[in-house]
PAKOLPA-344755 format. One record per atom (N, C-alpha, C, O): residue number from 1; atom name; y, z, x. Coordinates in nm, 3 decimals, m for minus. Each point is the difference from the previous one (the first is absolute). Example, Ala and Ser with C-alpha at 12.3 -4.5 7.8 and 13.67 -1.06 7.14 Angstrom:
pt marro 1, guvex N, y m0.569, z 0.780, x 1.319
pt marro 1, guvex CA, y 0.119, z 0.000, x m0.089
pt marro 1, guvex C, y 0.120, z 0.000, x 0.090
pt marro 1, guvex O, y m0.002, z 0.066, x 0.104
pt marro 2, guvex N, y 0.107, z m0.138, x m0.139
pt marro 2, guvex CA, y 0.119, z 0.006, x 0.082
pt marro 2, guvex C, y 0.109, z 0.073, x m0.077
pt marro 2, guvex O, y 0.111, z 0.017, x 0.051
This chain:
pt marro 1, guvex N, y 3.687, z m0.745, x 4.959
pt marro 1, guvex CA, y 0.000, z 0.137, x m0.047
pt marro 1, guvex C, y 0.142, z 0.055, x 0.011
pt marro 1, guvex O, y 0.069, z m0.020, x 0.100
pt marro 2, guvex N, y m0.027, z 0.089, x m0.202
pt marro 2, guvex CA, y 0.132, z 0.060, x m0.005
pt marro 2, guvex C, y 0.018, z 0.102, x 0.113
pt marro 2, guvex O, y m0.094, z 0.072, x 0.034
pt marro 3, guvex N, y 0.214, z m0.067, x 0.024
pt marro 3, guvex CA, y 0.028, z 0.094, x 0.110
pt marro 3, guvex C, y m0.022, z 0.145, x m0.041
pt marro 3, guvex O, y m0.048, z 0.081, x 0.080
pt marro 4, guvex N, y 0.082, z m0.048, x m0.204
pt marro 4, guvex CA, y m0.017, z 0.138, x m0.048
pt marro 4, guvex C, y m0.149, z 0.038, x 0.001
pt marro 4, guvex O, y m0.036, z 0.109, x 0.044
pt marro 5, guvex N, y m0.048, z m0.198, x m0.092
pt marro 5, guvex CA, y m0.144, z 0.026, x m0.002
pt marro 5, guvex C, y m0.055, z 0.004, x 0.141
pt marro 5, guvex O, y m0.080, z 0.087, x 0.034
pt marro 6, guvex N, y 0.122, z m0.182, x 0.049
pt marro 6, guvex CA, y m0.045, z m0.007, x 0.139
pt marro 6, guvex C, y 0.030, z 0.131, x 0.073
pt marro 6, guvex O, y m0.086, z 0.055, x 0.069
pt marro 7, guvex N, y 0.208, z m0.007, x m0.084
pt marro 7, guvex CA, y 0.039, z 0.125, x 0.066
pt marro 7, guvex C, y m0.075, z 0.120, x m0.056
pt marro 7, guvex O, y m0.038, z 0.090, x 0.075
pt marro 8, guvex N, y 0.016, z m0.088, x m0.209
pt marro 8, guvex CA, y m0.075, z 0.110, x m0.061
pt marro 8, guvex C, y m0.143, z 0.005, x 0.052
pt marro 8, guvex O, y m0.053, z 0.108, x 0.027
pt marro 9, guvex N, y m0.009, z m0.223, x m0.014
pt marro 9, guvex CA, y m0.137, z m0.006, x 0.050
pt marro 9, guvex C, y m0.008, z 0.058, x 0.141
pt marro 9, guvex O, y m0.088, z 0.081, x 0.030
pt marro 10, guvex N, y 0.180, z m0.122, x 0.055
pt marro 10, guvex CA, y 0.000, z 0.052, x 0.138
pt marro 10, guvex C, y 0.034, z 0.149, x 0.004
pt marro 10, guvex O, y m0.057, z 0.074, x 0.080
pt marro 11, guvex N, y 0.149, z m0.031, x m0.166
pt marro 11, guvex CA, y 0.034, z 0.142, x m0.005
pt marro 11, guvex C, y m0.119, z 0.084, x m0.046
pt marro 11, guvex O, y m0.029, z 0.105, x 0.057
pt marro 12, guvex N, y m0.040, z m0.153, x m0.161
pt marro 12, guvex CA, y m0.119, z 0.071, x m0.048
pt marro 12, guvex C, y m0.108, z 0.007, x 0.108
pt marro 12, guvex O, y m0.059, z 0.106, x 0.022
pt marro 13, guvex N, y 0.035, z m0.217, x 0.043
pt marro 13, guvex CA, y m0.103, z m0.004, x 0.104
pt marro 13, guvex C, y 0.034, z 0.094, x 0.116
pt marro 13, guvex O, y m0.087, z 0.074, x 0.047
pt marro 14, guvex N, y 0.210, z m0.078, x m0.001
pt marro 14, guvex CA, y 0.042, z 0.090, x 0.108
pt marro 14, guvex C, y m0.012, z 0.146, x m0.042
pt marro 14, guvex O, y m0.043, z 0.084, x 0.078
pt marro 15, guvex N, y 0.081, z m0.055, x m0.202
pt marro 15, guvex CA, y m0.008, z 0.137, x m0.050
pt marro 15, guvex C, y m0.146, z 0.048, x m0.006
pt marro 15, guvex O, y m0.030, z 0.113, x 0.038
pt marro 16, guvex N, y m0.058, z m0.199, x m0.083
pt marro 16, guvex CA, y m0.143, z 0.035, x m0.007
pt marro 16, guvex C, y m0.054, z 0.027, x 0.140
pt marro 16, guvex O, y m0.074, z 0.096, x 0.021
pt marro 17, guvex N, y 0.109, z m0.180, x 0.074
pt marro 17, guvex CA, y m0.048, z 0.018, x 0.137
pt marro 17, guvex C, y 0.054, z 0.129, x 0.063
pt marro 17, guvex O, y m0.070, z 0.064, x 0.079
pt marro 18, guvex N, y 0.191, z m0.028, x m0.112
pt marro 18, guvex CA, y 0.060, z 0.121, x 0.058
pt marro 18, guvex C, y m0.051, z 0.128, x m0.065
pt marro 18, guvex O, y m0.012, z 0.103, x 0.067
pt marro 19, guvex N, y m0.018, z m0.108, x m0.196
pt marro 19, guvex CA, y m0.031, z 0.123, x m0.074
pt marro 19, guvex C, y m0.143, z 0.010, x m0.052
pt marro 19, guvex O, y m0.043, z 0.109, x m0.039
pt marro 20, guvex N, y m0.031, z m0.219, x 0.037
pt marro 20, guvex CA, y m0.136, z m0.003, x m0.056
pt marro 20, guvex C, y m0.003, z 0.038, x m0.148
pt marro 20, guvex O, y m0.097, z 0.062, x m0.045
pt marro 21, guvex N, y 0.199, z m0.097, x m0.029
pt marro 21, guvex CA, y 0.007, z 0.033, x m0.143
pt marro 21, guvex C, y m0.089, z m0.094, x m0.081
pt marro 21, guvex O, y m0.036, z m0.109, x 0.046
pt marro 22, guvex N, y 0.001, z 0.153, x m0.166
pt marro 22, guvex CA, y m0.082, z m0.080, x m0.091
pt marro 22, guvex C, y 0.089, z m0.098, x m0.077
pt marro 22, guvex O, y 0.123, z 0.010, x 0.004
pt marro 23, guvex N, y m0.185, z m0.102, x m0.074
pt marro 23, guvex CA, y 0.073, z m0.098, x m0.081
pt marro 23, guvex C, y 0.084, z 0.073, x m0.105
pt marro 23, guvex O, y 0.115, z m0.036, x m0.023
pt marro 24, guvex N, y m0.173, z 0.137, x m0.039
pt marro 24, guvex CA, y 0.072, z 0.075, x m0.103
pt marro 24, guvex C, y 0.125, z 0.068, x 0.058
pt marro 24, guvex O, y 0.106, z m0.005, x m0.061
pt marro 25, guvex N, y m0.119, z 0.066, x 0.177
pt marro 25, guvex CA, y 0.114, z 0.067, x 0.062
pt marro 25, guvex C, y 0.108, z m0.100, x 0.041
pt marro 25, guvex O, y 0.119, z 0.027, x m0.016
pt marro 26, guvex N, y m0.160, z m0.141, x 0.068
pt marro 26, guvex CA, y 0.095, z m0.104, x 0.041
pt marro 26, guvex C, y 0.074, z m0.055, x m0.122
pt marro 26, guvex O, y 0.120, z m0.024, x 0.007
pt marro 27, guvex N, y m0.192, z 0.006, x m0.117
pt marro 27, guvex CA, y 0.064, z m0.055, x m0.120
pt marro 27, guvex C, y 0.107, z 0.095, x m0.052
pt marro 27, guvex O, y 0.105, z m0.045, x m0.047
pt marro 28, guvex N, y m0.129, z 0.175, x 0.054
pt marro 28, guvex CA, y 0.100, z 0.097, x m0.045
pt marro 28, guvex C, y 0.124, z m0.003, x 0.090
pt marro 28, guvex O, y 0.112, z 0.007, x m0.050
pt marro 29, guvex N, y m0.132, z m0.019, x 0.180
pt marro 29, guvex CA, y 0.112, z 0.003, x 0.094
pt marro 29, guvex C, y 0.086, z m0.126, x m0.011
pt marro 29, guvex O, y 0.122, z 0.008, x 0.006
pt marro 30, guvex N, y m0.186, z m0.123, x m0.023
pt marro 30, guvex CA, y 0.074, z m0.126, x m0.006
pt marro 30, guvex C, y 0.042, z m0.038, x m0.141
pt marro 30, guvex O, y 0.072, z m0.099, x m0.018
pt marro 31, guvex N, y m0.114, z 0.175, x m0.081
pt marro 31, guvex CA, y 0.043, z m0.024, x m0.138
pt marro 31, guvex C, y m0.058, z m0.126, x m0.061
pt marro 31, guvex O, y 0.065, z m0.066, x m0.081
pt marro 32, guvex N, y m0.187, z 0.033, x 0.120
pt marro 32, guvex CA, y m0.070, z m0.115, x m0.058
pt marro 32, guvex C, y m0.137, z 0.047, x m0.048
pt marro 32, guvex O, y m0.042, z 0.112, x 0.032
pt marro 33, guvex N, y m0.026, z m0.196, x m0.107
pt marro 33, guvex CA, y m0.130, z 0.039, x m0.053
pt marro 33, guvex C, y m0.108, z m0.008, x 0.109
pt marro 33, guvex O, y 0.018, z m0.062, x 0.104
pt marro 34, guvex N, y m0.132, z 0.128, x m0.133
pt marro 34, guvex CA, y m0.112, z m0.007, x 0.093
pt marro 34, guvex C, y m0.049, z m0.145, x 0.014
pt marro 34, guvex O, y m0.041, z m0.042, x 0.108
pt marro 35, guvex N, y 0.046, z m0.031, x m0.218
pt marro 35, guvex CA, y m0.042, z m0.141, x 0.004
pt marro 35, guvex C, y 0.089, z m0.082, x 0.093
pt marro 35, guvex O, y m0.049, z m0.088, x 0.072
pt marro 36, guvex N, y 0.177, z 0.117, x m0.073
pt marro 36, guvex CA, y 0.094, z m0.071, x 0.087
pt marro 36, guvex C, y m0.028, z 0.031, x 0.146
pt marro 36, guvex O, y m0.001, z m0.091, x 0.083
pt marro 37, guvex N, y m0.021, z 0.218, x m0.051
pt marro 37, guvex CA, y m0.032, z 0.036, x 0.139
pt marro 37, guvex C, y m0.129, z m0.068, x 0.042
pt marro 37, guvex O, y m0.010, z m0.053, x 0.111
pt marro 38, guvex N, y m0.088, z 0.054, x m0.198
pt marro 38, guvex CA, y m0.129, z m0.063, x 0.032
pt marro 38, guvex C, y 0.019, z m0.150, x 0.026
pt marro 38, guvex O, y m0.054, z m0.054, x 0.097
pt marro 39, guvex N, y 0.131, z m0.012, x m0.183
pt marro 39, guvex CA, y 0.025, z m0.144, x 0.018
pt marro 39, guvex C, y 0.081, z m0.025, x 0.127
pt marro 39, guvex O, y m0.027, z m0.095, x 0.074
pt marro 40, guvex N, y 0.126, z 0.181, x m0.049
pt marro 40, guvex CA, y 0.082, z m0.015, x 0.121
pt marro 40, guvex C, y m0.086, z 0.006, x 0.125
pt marro 40, guvex O, y 0.015, z m0.082, x 0.091
pt marro 41, guvex N, y m0.105, z 0.178, x m0.086
pt marro 41, guvex CA, y m0.080, z 0.019, x 0.120
pt marro 41, guvex C, y m0.115, z m0.100, x 0.009
pt marro 41, guvex O, y m0.017, z m0.065, x 0.103
pt marro 42, guvex N, y m0.059, z 0.051, x m0.209
pt marro 42, guvex CA, y m0.120, z m0.083, x 0.005
pt marro 42, guvex C, y 0.029, z m0.151, x 0.001
pt marro 42, guvex O, y m0.077, z m0.076, x 0.058
pt marro 43, guvex N, y 0.184, z 0.033, x m0.121
pt marro 43, guvex CA, y 0.028, z m0.143, x m0.006
pt marro 43, guvex C, y 0.120, z m0.040, x 0.087
pt marro 43, guvex O, y m0.011, z m0.089, x 0.085
pt marro 44, guvex N, y 0.124, z 0.155, x m0.106
pt marro 44, guvex CA, y 0.123, z m0.044, x 0.068
pt marro 44, guvex C, y 0.000, z 0.036, x 0.148
pt marro 44, guvex O, y 0.040, z m0.082, x 0.083
pt marro 45, guvex N, y m0.084, z 0.203, x m0.048
pt marro 45, guvex CA, y m0.001, z 0.039, x 0.141
pt marro 45, guvex C, y m0.096, z m0.087, x 0.079
pt marro 45, guvex O, y 0.026, z m0.031, x 0.117
pt marro 46, guvex N, y m0.136, z m0.009, x m0.178
pt marro 46, guvex CA, y m0.097, z m0.088, x 0.066
pt marro 46, guvex C, y 0.067, z m0.130, x 0.044
pt marro 46, guvex O, y m0.029, z m0.052, x 0.107
pt marro 47, guvex N, y 0.119, z 0.000, x m0.189
pt marro 47, guvex CA, y 0.072, z m0.123, x 0.031
pt marro 47, guvex C, y 0.108, z 0.025, x 0.107
pt marro 47, guvex O, y 0.020, z m0.082, x 0.089
pt marro 48, guvex N, y 0.047, z 0.196, x m0.099
pt marro 48, guvex CA, y 0.112, z 0.030, x 0.089
pt marro 48, guvex C, y m0.046, z 0.036, x 0.141
pt marro 48, guvex O, y 0.049, z m0.056, x 0.098
pt marro 49, guvex N, y m0.143, z 0.150, x m0.088
pt marro 49, guvex CA, y m0.040, z 0.051, x 0.132
pt marro 49, guvex C, y m0.147, z 0.044, x m0.005
pt marro 49, guvex O, y m0.030, z 0.111, x m0.046
pt marro 50, guvex N, y m0.059, z m0.196, x 0.092
pt marro 50, guvex CA, y m0.144, z 0.027, x m0.005
pt marro 50, guvex C, y m0.038, z 0.123, x 0.081
pt marro 50, guvex O, y m0.086, z 0.076, x m0.042
pt marro 51, guvex N, y 0.148, z m0.055, x 0.157
pt marro 51, guvex CA, y m0.032, z 0.115, x 0.083
pt marro 51, guvex C, y 0.037, z 0.131, x m0.071
pt marro 51, guvex O, y m0.079, z 0.095, x 0.000
pt marro 52, guvex N, y 0.197, z m0.090, x m0.060
pt marro 52, guvex CA, y 0.040, z 0.120, x m0.073
pt marro 52, guvex C, y m0.089, z 0.020, x m0.122
pt marro 52, guvex O, y m0.033, z 0.113, x m0.035
pt marro 53, guvex N, y m0.005, z m0.223, x m0.029
pt marro 53, guvex CA, y m0.089, z 0.007, x m0.115
pt marro 53, guvex C, y m0.132, z 0.068, x 0.039
pt marro 53, guvex O, y m0.050, z 0.084, x m0.074
pt marro 54, guvex N, y m0.005, z m0.120, x 0.188
pt marro 54, guvex CA, y m0.126, z 0.060, x 0.046
pt marro 54, guvex C, y 0.015, z 0.150, x 0.024
pt marro 54, guvex O, y m0.089, z 0.078, x m0.034
pt marro 55, guvex N, y 0.201, z m0.037, x 0.091
pt marro 55, guvex CA, y 0.022, z 0.143, x 0.026
pt marro 55, guvex C, y 0.019, z 0.078, x m0.129
pt marro 55, guvex O, y m0.054, z 0.110, x m0.014
pt marro 56, guvex N, y 0.130, z m0.165, x m0.080
pt marro 56, guvex CA, y 0.021, z 0.068, x m0.129
pt marro 56, guvex C, y m0.131, z 0.003, x m0.078
pt marro 56, guvex O, y m0.029, z 0.100, x m0.067
pt marro 57, guvex N, y m0.048, z m0.205, x 0.073
pt marro 57, guvex CA, y m0.129, z m0.003, x m0.070
pt marro 57, guvex C, y m0.093, z 0.109, x 0.050
pt marro 57, guvex O, y m0.076, z 0.057, x m0.078
pt marro 58, guvex N, y 0.080, z m0.029, x 0.207
pt marro 58, guvex CA, y m0.085, z 0.106, x 0.053
pt marro 58, guvex C, y 0.041, z 0.137, x m0.056
pt marro 58, guvex O, y m0.085, z 0.086, x m0.021
pt marro 59, guvex N, y 0.215, z m0.066, x m0.003
pt marro 59, guvex CA, y 0.046, z 0.124, x m0.063
pt marro 59, guvex C, y m0.053, z 0.008, x m0.143
pt marro 59, guvex O, y m0.050, z 0.105, x m0.042
pt marro 60, guvex N, y 0.059, z m0.215, x m0.032
pt marro 60, guvex CA, y m0.049, z m0.002, x m0.138
pt marro 60, guvex C, y m0.151, z 0.016, x m0.005
pt marro 60, guvex O, y m0.053, z 0.065, x m0.091
pt marro 61, guvex N, y m0.018, z m0.125, x 0.185
pt marro 61, guvex CA, y m0.145, z 0.015, x 0.005
pt marro 61, guvex C, y m0.038, z 0.146, x 0.023
pt marro 61, guvex O, y m0.096, z 0.050, x m0.060
pt marro 62, guvex N, y 0.171, z 0.019, x 0.145
pt marro 62, guvex CA, y m0.024, z 0.143, x 0.024
pt marro 62, guvex C, y 0.020, z 0.078, x m0.130
pt marro 62, guvex O, y m0.082, z 0.086, x m0.033
pt marro 63, guvex N, y 0.190, z m0.114, x m0.039
pt marro 63, guvex CA, y 0.026, z 0.069, x m0.126
pt marro 63, guvex C, y m0.111, z m0.027, x m0.101
pt marro 63, guvex O, y m0.037, z 0.089, x m0.077
pt marro 64, guvex N, y m0.016, z m0.210, x 0.075
pt marro 64, guvex CA, y m0.110, z m0.033, x m0.091
pt marro 64, guvex C, y m0.125, z 0.080, x 0.036
pt marro 64, guvex O, y m0.076, z 0.040, x m0.089
pt marro 65, guvex N, y 0.055, z m0.016, x 0.217
pt marro 65, guvex CA, y m0.118, z 0.075, x 0.044
pt marro 65, guvex C, y 0.008, z 0.148, x m0.036
pt marro 65, guvex O, y m0.103, z 0.064, x m0.020
pt marro 66, guvex N, y 0.223, z m0.009, x 0.013
pt marro 66, guvex CA, y 0.012, z 0.144, x m0.025
pt marro 66, guvex C, y 0.045, z 0.032, x m0.142
pt marro 66, guvex O, y 0.023, z 0.117, x m0.031
pt marro 67, guvex N, y m0.010, z m0.216, x m0.056
pt marro 67, guvex CA, y 0.054, z 0.028, x m0.133
pt marro 67, guvex C, y m0.090, z 0.093, x m0.081
pt marro 67, guvex O, y 0.050, z 0.076, x m0.083
pt marro 68, guvex N, y m0.180, z m0.080, x 0.105
pt marro 68, guvex CA, y m0.088, z 0.091, x m0.074
pt marro 68, guvex C, y 0.023, z 0.145, x 0.043
pt marro 68, guvex O, y m0.017, z 0.092, x m0.080
pt marro 69, guvex N, y 0.054, z m0.072, x 0.203
pt marro 69, guvex CA, y 0.029, z 0.134, x 0.050
pt marro 69, guvex C, y 0.133, z 0.049, x m0.058
pt marro 69, guvex O, y 0.009, z 0.114, x m0.047
pt marro 70, guvex N, y 0.092, z m0.199, x 0.050
pt marro 70, guvex CA, y 0.131, z 0.037, x m0.053
pt marro 70, guvex C, y m0.008, z 0.030, x m0.149
pt marro 70, guvex O, y 0.064, z 0.093, x m0.048
pt marro 71, guvex N, y m0.142, z m0.173, x m0.025
pt marro 71, guvex CA, y m0.017, z 0.024, x m0.143
pt marro 71, guvex C, y m0.068, z 0.133, x m0.027
pt marro 71, guvex O, y 0.038, z 0.071, x m0.093
pt marro 72, guvex N, y m0.137, z m0.038, x 0.174
pt marro 72, guvex CA, y m0.068, z 0.129, x m0.015
pt marro 72, guvex C, y 0.092, z 0.116, x 0.027
pt marro 72, guvex O, y m0.008, z 0.103, x m0.068
pt marro 73, guvex N, y 0.094, z m0.117, x 0.167
pt marro 73, guvex CA, y 0.096, z 0.107, x 0.031
pt marro 73, guvex C, y 0.100, z 0.018, x m0.113
pt marro 73, guvex O, y 0.036, z 0.113, x m0.034
pt marro 74, guvex N, y 0.008, z m0.224, x m0.024
pt marro 74, guvex CA, y 0.095, z 0.008, x m0.111
pt marro 74, guvex C, y m0.064, z 0.070, x m0.121
pt marro 74, guvex O, y 0.064, z 0.082, x m0.065
pt marro 75, guvex N, y m0.187, z m0.115, x 0.037
pt marro 75, guvex CA, y m0.070, z 0.063, x m0.112
pt marro 75, guvex C, y m0.019, z 0.149, x 0.026
pt marro 75, guvex O, y 0.015, z 0.082, x m0.091
pt marro 76, guvex N, y m0.048, z m0.047, x 0.214
pt marro 76, guvex CA, y m0.017, z 0.141, x 0.036
pt marro 76, guvex C, y 0.130, z 0.076, x m0.021
pt marro 76, guvex O, y m0.001, z 0.109, x m0.057
pt marro 77, guvex N, y 0.113, z m0.165, x 0.102
pt marro 77, guvex CA, y 0.129, z 0.066, x m0.019
pt marro 77, guvex C, y 0.033, z 0.015, x m0.148
pt marro 77, guvex O, y 0.054, z 0.103, x m0.043
pt marro 78, guvex N, y m0.086, z m0.205, x m0.035
pt marro 78, guvex CA, y 0.028, z 0.002, x m0.143
pt marro 78, guvex C, y m0.073, z 0.117, x m0.067
pt marro 78, guvex O, y 0.060, z 0.074, x m0.078
pt marro 79, guvex N, y m0.186, z m0.057, x 0.109
pt marro 79, guvex CA, y m0.076, z 0.105, x m0.065
pt marro 79, guvex C, y 0.030, z 0.138, x 0.056
pt marro 79, guvex O, y m0.016, z 0.100, x m0.071
pt marro 80, guvex N, y 0.060, z m0.091, x 0.196
pt marro 80, guvex CA, y 0.044, z 0.128, x 0.053
pt marro 80, guvex C, y 0.125, z 0.049, x m0.070
pt marro 80, guvex O, y 0.015, z 0.119, x m0.026
pt marro 81, guvex N, y 0.075, z m0.211, x m0.005
pt marro 81, guvex CA, y 0.122, z 0.036, x m0.073
pt marro 81, guvex C, y m0.035, z 0.046, x m0.140
pt marro 81, guvex O, y 0.055, z 0.099, x m0.047
pt marro 82, guvex N, y m0.147, z m0.168, x m0.020
pt marro 82, guvex CA, y m0.041, z 0.040, x m0.135
pt marro 82, guvex C, y m0.069, z 0.137, x 0.002
pt marro 82, guvex O, y 0.020, z 0.081, x m0.090
pt marro 83, guvex N, y m0.099, z m0.056, x 0.192
pt marro 83, guvex CA, y m0.073, z 0.125, x 0.011
pt marro 83, guvex C, y 0.095, z 0.118, x 0.020
pt marro 83, guvex O, y m0.025, z 0.110, x m0.050
pt marro 84, guvex N, y 0.133, z m0.132, x 0.123
pt marro 84, guvex CA, y 0.096, z 0.108, x 0.028
pt marro 84, guvex C, y 0.086, z 0.032, x m0.119
pt marro 84, guvex O, y 0.056, z 0.110, x m0.008
pt marro 85, guvex N, y m0.043, z m0.202, x m0.087
pt marro 85, guvex CA, y 0.087, z 0.024, x m0.116
pt marro 85, guvex C, y m0.069, z 0.072, x m0.108
pt marro 85, guvex O, y 0.060, z 0.027, x m0.104
């Protein structure tokens, strides 16, 4: 694995553990696509550091559990803005 990719994977994983950000937020910060972040974490991090992979996966599992709530909040905000205009 290329050193640049190896370092990016570890940087992304450390950032996720420190901030609890979503895949979408991480992709914006690191300037890569959501697919790349997903591949970095789910495939490459698993090979690099299994323990860190387990911790990052628990963050992603949490986000998967609350995504219906976050989506509902976003829709609510959207319609409140339309109602005020």
